C-alpha positions in Angstrom: 13.6 -3.9 -8.1 15.8 -6.9 -9.1 12.7 -8.6 -11.2 13.4 -5.7 -13.7 17.0 -6.0 -14.1 17.0 -9.8 -14.5 14.1 -9.1 -17.0 16.5 -6.6 -18.6 19.9 -8.4 -18.5 21.4 -10.4 -21.6 21.9 -8.9 -24.6 18.6 -9.1 -26.3 15.7 -6.1 -25.9 13.1 -7.8 -23.6 10.2 -6.0 -25.3 12.3 -5.4 -28.9 13.7 -2.3 -30.5 10.5 -1.0 -32.2 7.9 1.2 -30.8 5.0 0.2 -29.4 2.1 0.0 -32.3 -0.4 2.2 -30.8 2.1 5.0 -30.2 3.8 4.4 -33.8 0.3 5.1 -35.1 -0.1 8.7 -33.1 2.1 9.9 -35.1 0.6 13.2 -36.6 -0.2 14.2 -32.9 3.8 14.9 -32.9 5.7 18.3 -33.7 8.9 18.1 -33.8 10.4 20.6 -30.6 7.8 19.2 -28.5 9.2 18.0 -25.0 8.1 14.6 -24.1 8.2 12.7 -20.9 8.2 8.7 -21.2 7.0 6.8 -18.0 9.1 3.3 -17.3 10.3 3.3 -20.8 12.8 0.2 -20.0 14.8 -0.1 -22.0 14.4 2.6 -24.7 12.3 1.1 -27.4 9.3 4.2 -27.5 11.9 7.0 -26.3 14.2 6.2 -28.9 11.3 6.4 -31.6 9.9 9.8 -30.2 13.3 11.3 -30.2 13.4 9.9 -34.2 10.2 12.0 -34.7 12.1 15.5 -33.1 10.9 15.7 -29.7 12.9 16.6 -26.7 12.8 13.0 -25.0 13.2 12.2 -21.5 12.9 8.7 -20.9 12.8 7.5 -16.7 13.0 3.9 -15.7 13.8 2.5 -12.2 15.8 -0.2 -13.6 19.9 1.1 -14.1 19.9 -2.0 -16.7 17.3 -0.6 -18.6 18.5 2.6 -18.5 22.6 1.8 -19.6 20.4 -0.3 -22.4 18.5 2.8 -23.2 21.4 5.0 -23.8 22.8 2.5 -25.7 19.9 1.9 -28.4 19.8 6.0 -28.3 23.6 5.9 -29.5 23.0 3.7 -31.8 20.3 5.1 -33.4 22.3 8.5 -33.4 19.8 10.1 -31.5 19.8 12.4 -28.6 17.5 11.6 -25.7 17.9 12.6 -21.9 17.6 9.3 -19.6 17.2 9.1 -15.8 17.0 6.1 -13.4 14.0 6.9 -11.7 11.9 5.5 -8.6 8.7 6.7 -9.5 7.3 6.6 -6.3 9.4 9.5 -4.8 10.7 10.9 -8.5 10.2 14.6 -8.9 7.5 15.2 -11.5 8.0 18.6 -11.9 5.0 21.5 -13.1 3.7 21.7 -16.6 6.6 20.9 -18.4 5.6 18.4 -20.9 3.7 18.7 -24.3 3.6 15.0 -24.1 3.5 12.4 -22.1 3.7 8.9 -22.6 2.6 5.7 -20.9 3.0 2.5 -22.4 2.2 -0.8 -20.4 3.0 0.8 -16.8 1.2 -1.5 -15.0 3.4 -2.8 -12.5 1.7 -0.1 -10.5 -0.8 -1.3 -7.9 -4.1 0.9 -7.7 -2.2 3.3 -4.7 0.8 4.0 -6.8 -1.6 4.1 -9.7 -3.7 7.0 -8.2 -0.8 8.7 -7.5 1.3 8.5 -10.8 -2.1 9.3 -13.0 -2.3 12.4 -10.5 1.4 13.2 -11.4 1.1 12.6 -15.0 -1.9 15.2 -14.9 0.1 17.7 -13.3 3.3 17.5 -15.2 1.4 18.1 -18.9 1.2 21.5 -19.7 -2.1 22.9 -20.9 -3.4 21.3 -23.9 -1.0 18.3 -23.7 -1.2 15.3 -24.7 -1.5 11.9 -22.5 -0.7 8.2 -24.7 -1.3 6.1 -22.5 -1.9 1.4 -23.7 -2.4 -1.1 -21.4 -3.7 -4.2 -20.8 -7.7 -5.0 -19.8 -8.6 -8.2 -17.3 -8.7 -10.3 -20.3 -5.4 -10.0 -20.6 -5.2 -13.0 -17.7 -6.8 -15.5 -20.7 -4.0 -14.9 -22.9 -1.4 -14.4 -20.4 1.1 -12.8 -23.6 2.6 -10.5 -21.7 1.8 -8.0 -18.9 1.0 -8.8 -14.7 -1.1 -11.4 -13.4 -2.7 -9.3 -11.3 -6.6 -8.2 -12.0 -6.0 -5.0 -10.1 -3.4 -3.6 -11.8 -5.1 -3.9 -15.0 -7.2 -1.4 -16.9 -10.9 -0.9 -18.1 -12.5 1.8 -20.4 -14.8 2.6 -16.7 -11.6 2.8 -15.1 -9.6 5.4 -17.0 -12.6 7.5 -18.2 -13.0 8.2 -14.4 -9.3 8.6 -14.1 -9.0 11.4 -16.4 -12.6 12.6 -16.1 -10.9 16.2 -15.8 -8.9 15.4 -19.4 -10.6 15.9 -22.8 -10.5 12.2 -23.8 -9.6 12.4 -27.3 -9.5 8.7 -27.9 -10.1 5.5 -26.0 -10.4 2.1 -27.6 -10.6 -1.5 -26.0 -9.5 -4.4 -28.7 -8.0 -7.7 -29.2 -4.8 -7.6 -31.1 -1.9 -9.6 -32.0 1.2 -7.3 -30.8 4.8 -8.7 -31.3 7.2 -6.6 -28.5 10.6 -8.9 -28.3 9.9 -11.9 -26.0 8.0 -9.7 -23.2 5.0 -9.0 -25.4 4.0 -11.8 -27.7 0.8 -12.8 -29.5 -3.1 -12.2 -28.7 -3.7 -9.5 -26.1 -6.5 -7.7 -24.9 -5.8 -3.7 -25.1 -6.8 -0.8 -24.2 -5.4 2.4 -25.8 -5.9 6.2 -24.8 -5.0 9.3 -26.1 -6.2 12.3 -23.6 -5.7 15.7 -23.5 -4.9 18.3 -20.7 
């Protein structure tokens, strides 16, 4: 994971310090006290925002550099958030622990690992719990404003509908939108947003 440590090195926050726009639009679905898992949360921008909404947040990432910066951002913003260094291929996700799982741009995962992670997401959500997910669609390869260059790591509506067919899909939309998330995601982007209930 040296590439991620390199990406997160330096004073600047690679994806900025503000929450993902799709996530912040889901604010009305969140209630103080909810237990939340923020997967591959990087430098903590989303986890910190979730903690600011009163959620009990566990922010996990595989990069020690990112984890240190997430802790620093939480301290700067004066919120309490658990931050854990985690290799998601070996991590113990636990069972039915979370009211909310947030998965924003977790597309480092090739298909085999993605299926494993999606299965873990479902098993760690409480009944009625919410998954909030945003990713890039294959059209993103034309924009090149962020995300992986491997088409097999990208999401389509059909892929997500099939992967989460055992959940209630509350919201699923593909769209092209301009996003500004630090140097890492900047410009017109081909996105897909999903909210699903277990």
